[in-house]
C-alpha positions as CSV (number, residue, x, y, z in Angstrom):
1,X,-10.0,2.3,-0.7
2,X,-8.4,-0.6,-2.2
3,X,-4.9,-1.3,-3.4
4,X,-3.5,-4.1,-5.7
5,X,-0.5,-5.7,-3.6
6,X,1.0,-9.2,-4.8
7,X,-1.6,-10.3,-6.9
8,X,-4.8,-9.4,-5.1
9,X,-6.6,-6.2,-3.9
10,X,-7.1,-5.5,-0.2
11,X,-8.2,-2.7,2.0
12,X,-6.2,0.2,3.2
13,X,-6.1,1.1,6.9
14,X,-7.3,3.9,8.0
15,X,-3.6,5.0,8.7
16,X,-2.9,4.2,5.4
17,X,-5.2,6.4,4.0
18,X,-3.9,9.3,6.7
19,X,-0.2,8.7,5.5
20,X,-1.3,9.1,1.9
21,X,-2.9,11.8,2.2
22,X,-0.1,13.7,4.4
23,X,2.5,12.3,1.8
24,X,-0.2,14.1,-0.8
25,X,-0.6,17.7,1.3
26,X,3.8,17.4,1.3
27,X,4.3,16.9,-2.0
28,X,1.6,19.7,-3.2
29,X,3.3,22.8,-0.4
30,X,6.5,21.7,-1.9
31,X,5.4,21.9,-5.6
32,X,3.3,25.6,-4.6
33,X,6.8,26.5,-2.6
34,X,9.2,25.3,-5.5
35,X,7.1,26.6,-8.6
36,X,7.7,30.0,-9.9
37,X,4.9,32.3,-9.9
38,X,4.5,33.3,-13.7
39,X,5.0,29.3,-13.9
40,X,2.3,28.1,-12.1
41,X,0.3,31.1,-13.3
42,X,1.0,30.0,-17.1
43,X,0.0,26.5,-15.8
44,X,-3.1,27.3,-14.7
45,X,-4.3,29.6,-17.9
46,X,-3.3,26.4,-19.9
47,X,-6.2,24.5,-18.0
48,X,-8.6,26.4,-20.2
49,X,-6.8,27.8,-22.8
50,X,-3.7,26.5,-25.5
51,X,-1.5,29.4,-26.3
52,X,-3.0,29.8,-29.7
53,X,-5.9,30.7,-28.6
54,X,-4.8,32.8,-26.3
55,X,-2.9,34.8,-28.9
56,X,-6.4,34.2,-31.1
57,X,-8.1,35.8,-28.3
58,X,-5.7,38.9,-27.6
59,X,-5.6,39.5,-31.5
60,X,-9.4,40.0,-31.5
61,X,-9.7,41.9,-28.5
62,X,-11.9,44.6,-30.0
63,X,-13.5,42.4,-32.5
64,X,-15.2,39.8,-29.6
65,X,-15.1,42.2,-26.5
66,X,-17.2,39.5,-24.6
67,X,-14.6,36.4,-25.0
68,X,-11.6,38.9,-24.0
69,X,-13.2,39.7,-21.3
70,X,-14.3,36.0,-20.2
71,X,-10.8,35.6,-20.5
72,X,-9.1,38.1,-18.8
73,X,-11.6,37.5,-16.0
74,X,-9.9,34.0,-15.8
75,X,-6.6,35.1,-16.0
76,X,-7.1,37.5,-12.9
77,X,-9.1,34.0,-11.4
78,X,-5.6,32.1,-12.2
79,X,-3.6,34.7,-10.7
80,X,-5.4,34.9,-7.5
81,X,-5.3,31.2,-7.0
82,X,-1.5,30.9,-7.8
83,X,-1.0,34.1,-5.1
84,X,-3.3,31.9,-2.4
85,X,-2.0,28.7,-2.9
86,X,1.6,30.3,-2.9
87,X,0.8,32.1,0.7
88,X,-0.8,29.0,2.0
89,X,2.4,26.9,1.6
90,X,4.9,29.2,3.3
């Protein structure tokens, strides 16, 4: 891995890489400790569906059951993912 420093690129040392990884892991842990469950689930759902797409799917639940079932399954995956991440961060 290289870093741009003082006008040129240099290779990071294994120690620097390990430090960066530790800092990233700590930041992620702090995020999961501080974010609310609902906020995190909503953010995860938004990775695939916008709010307007979500409303459209819900309005057409009976007309497009396959689309609704895929949406519902994804929401359940998001909830499980967030729950696991929050438990890991404790």
